[in-house]
C-alpha positions in Angstrom: 107.8 101.2 75.2 104.6 101.9 77.1 103.7 98.2 76.8 107.2 97.1 77.9 106.8 99.3 81.0 103.2 98.1 81.7 102.9 97.3 85.5 101.0 94.1 84.9 102.0 92.7 81.5 105.3 94.4 80.8 108.8 93.2 80.9 110.3 92.8 84.4 113.7 94.2 83.3 112.2 97.2 81.5 109.8 98.0 84.4 112.6 98.2 87.0 114.8 100.7 85.0 115.3 104.3 85.8 117.1 107.3 84.2 120.2 106.4 86.2 120.2 102.7 85.3 119.7 103.4 81.6 122.5 106.0 81.3 125.4 103.4 81.1 123.5 101.6 78.3 123.2 104.9 76.4 126.9 105.3 76.4 127.4 101.8 75.1 124.9 102.3 72.3 126.6 105.6 71.2 130.0 103.9 71.0 128.5 101.0 69.0 127.1 103.6 66.5 130.6 105.2 66.2 132.2 101.8 65.9 129.9 100.9 62.9 130.7 104.2 61.2 134.4 103.8 61.6 134.3 100.3 60.3 132.1 101.6 57.4 129.6 98.9 58.3 126.6 100.7 56.8 124.6 97.5 56.7 124.7 97.3 60.5 124.5 101.0 61.1 120.7 101.3 60.9 120.5 98.6 63.6 122.9 100.5 65.8 121.1 103.8 65.2 117.8 102.1 66.2 119.4 101.0 69.4 120.5 104.5 70.1 117.0 105.9 69.2 115.5 103.3 71.6 117.4 105.0 74.4 115.7 108.3 73.7 112.3 106.6 73.5 113.1 104.9 76.9 113.9 108.2 78.5 110.8 109.8 77.0 108.6 107.0 78.5 110.2 107.4 81.9 109.7 111.2 81.7 106.1 110.7 80.7 105.3 108.4 83.5 106.7 110.9 86.0 104.9 113.8 84.4 108.2 115.5 83.5 108.2 115.4 79.6 107.3 113.2 76.7 108.7 112.3 73.3 106.9 115.3 71.7 108.7 117.6 74.1 112.1 116.1 73.2 111.5 116.6 69.5 110.1 120.1 70.1 113.2 121.1 72.1 115.7 120.0 69.4 113.5 121.7 66.7 113.5 125.0 68.5 117.2 124.7 69.3 118.1 124.2 65.7 116.1 127.2 64.6 117.7 129.4 67.3 121.2 128.3 66.7 121.2 128.8 62.9 120.3 132.4 62.5 122.2 132.4 59.2 119.7 129.9 57.9 116.6 130.9 59.9 117.1 134.7 60.5 113.9 135.0 62.6 114.3 131.6 64.3 111.2 130.4 62.4 110.6 127.9 59.6 109.0 130.7 57.6 112.2 132.7 57.6 114.1 130.0 55.8 115.6 131.2 52.5 116.8 134.6 53.7 120.3 133.2 53.5 123.3 135.0 55.0 126.8 134.4 53.6 128.9 132.8 56.3 131.8 130.4 56.6 131.9 127.2 58.5 134.4 128.7 61.0 132.0 131.6 61.6 129.2 129.2 62.2 131.2 127.5 64.9 132.0 130.9 66.5 128.4 132.1 66.4 127.3 128.7 67.8 129.4 129.1 70.9 128.2 132.7 71.4 124.6 131.6 71.1 125.1 128.8 73.6 126.8 131.2 76.0 123.7 133.4 75.7 121.5 130.4 76.4 123.5 129.6 79.5 123.1 133.2 80.8 119.4 133.1 80.2 119.1 130.0 82.3 120.4 132.1 85.2 123.1 129.6 86.1 125.1 130.5 89.2 128.2 129.4 87.4 128.9 132.4 85.1 132.2 130.9 83.8 132.6 130.4 80.0 133.5 126.8 81.0 130.1 126.2 82.6 128.0 123.1 81.7 130.9 121.0 80.2 129.9 117.5 81.4 132.4 115.8 83.7 131.3 112.5 82.3 132.8 113.2 78.8 135.8 111.0 77.8 139.0 112.8 79.0 140.2 113.8 75.5 136.8 115.1 74.4 136.4 117.1 77.6 139.9 118.6 77.2 139.0 119.7 73.7 135.7 121.2 74.9 137.4 123.2 77.7 140.1 124.5 75.3 137.6 125.5 72.7 135.6 127.4 75.2 138.7 129.2 76.5 139.7 130.1 72.9 136.4 131.9 72.5 137.7 134.3 75.2 140.9 134.7 73.2 142.9 132.5 75.5 144.6 130.5 72.8 147.7 130.2 70.6 147.2 132.1 67.3 148.3 129.1 65.3 149.4 125.5 65.8 153.1 126.2 66.1 152.5 127.6 69.6 150.7 124.4 70.6 153.5 122.3 69.1 156.2 124.2 71.0 154.2 123.6 74.2 154.3 119.9 73.6 158.1 120.1 73.4 158.1 122.1 76.7 155.9 119.6 78.4 157.9 116.6 77.2 161.1 118.1 78.8 159.2 118.7 82.0 158.0 115.0 82.0 161.6 113.9 81.5 162.6 115.9 84.5 159.8 114.4 86.6 160.8 110.9 85.5 164.4 111.6 86.6 163.1 112.7 90.0 161.0 109.5 90.3 158.1 111.4 91.8 154.9 109.5 91.0 152.6 112.6 91.6 154.9 114.8 89.6 155.1 112.3 86.7 151.3 112.0 86.7 150.9 115.8 86.7 153.4 116.3 83.8 152.0 113.4 81.8 148.6 115.0 82.1 149.9 118.3 80.9 151.5 116.5 77.9 148.2 114.8 77.0 146.4 118.2 77.4 148.9 119.8 75.1 148.5 117.1 72.5 144.8 117.6 72.5 145.4 121.3 72.0 147.5 120.6 68.9 144.9 118.3 67.5 142.3 121.0 68.0 144.4 123.6 66.2 144.9 121.3 63.2 141.2 120.3 63.3 141.7 116.6 64.1 139.5 115.1 66.8 141.8 113.7 69.5 139.4 111.0 70.6 138.9 109.7 67.0 142.7 110.0 66.3 143.6 107.9 69.4 140.9 105.4 68.7 142.3 104.9 65.1 145.8 104.6 66.4 144.7 101.9 69.0 142.9 100.0 66.3 146.0 100.2 64.0 148.1 98.8 66.8 145.7 96.0 67.5 145.6 95.0 63.8 149.4 95.0 63.6 149.8 93.1 66.9 147.4 90.4 65.8 149.4 90.1 62.5 152.6 89.8 64.6 151.0 87.0 66.6 150.0 85.2 63.4 153.5 85.6 61.9 155.2 84.3 65.0 152.8 81.3 65.2 153.3 80.6 61.5 157.0 80.3 62.2 156.4 77.8 64.9 157.6 80.1 67.7 156.2 81.1 71.1 155.6 84.9 71.3 156.3 84.9 75.1 159.8 83.4 74.5 160.9 86.0 72.0 163.3 88.8 72.9 162.1 92.4 72.4 164.7 92.7 69.6 163.2 89.7 67.7 159.7 91.0 68.2 160.8 94.4 66.9 162.0 92.7 63.7 158.6 91.1 63.2 156.9 94.5 64.0 159.0 96.3 61.3 158.2 93.6 58.8 154.5 93.9 59.5 154.6 97.7 59.3 156.4 97.6 56.0 153.9 95.1 54.7 151.0 97.3 55.8 152.5 100.4 54.3 152.9 98.7 50.9 150.5 99.6 48.1 
């Protein structure tokens, strides 16, 4: 990376990059890693993980050039963080304290994790004392909604079980129907957003990641729609000329075929 950034003999593209210009590429590489995992393409996964690691190396080189930090600092930070955030594994937050194991459940680990992170935020002396502080605005909408809800739940602002979240979805659906009847764009947008937020809340309660869930649903739709296109073409028909009723017949046939053992 140092050679690629060399002012005289390095790569022109690499030399002109900055933290800001690399950030979009980082997002792309992360999604490509997730895509390989969801497709269970473990042959390609090392390649994608390498691309993601390259992003970290790139940032470390930029930081080193500007006298801000280097790769060793990055590794040291995550090492210290892991020690501090796992007191049930490292009671003294040191490698030497490993082995003095504390009996704890996975749910308790998550609760403690949030408390530890809140303590870290307070130590930083952030002017934003809210329990919702430091949740990145750049997160995908569903992921950010889940993060906000999870933080709020740490303060006890939450349904005791999923049934409350499910009832809220019914309530928001009715309010959306009312907004649609009023034909108010801003009201429709507002109520539709509330419905999305409520769906994320339900997914959180039943421990299903909303972002992953929607991505899988979209992939399933794409697979079925491509099959529909193939079926229609095989019958010598033009998809654009078919009525919605005919397309629905094809769709149900494809769904039934996909659901068969």
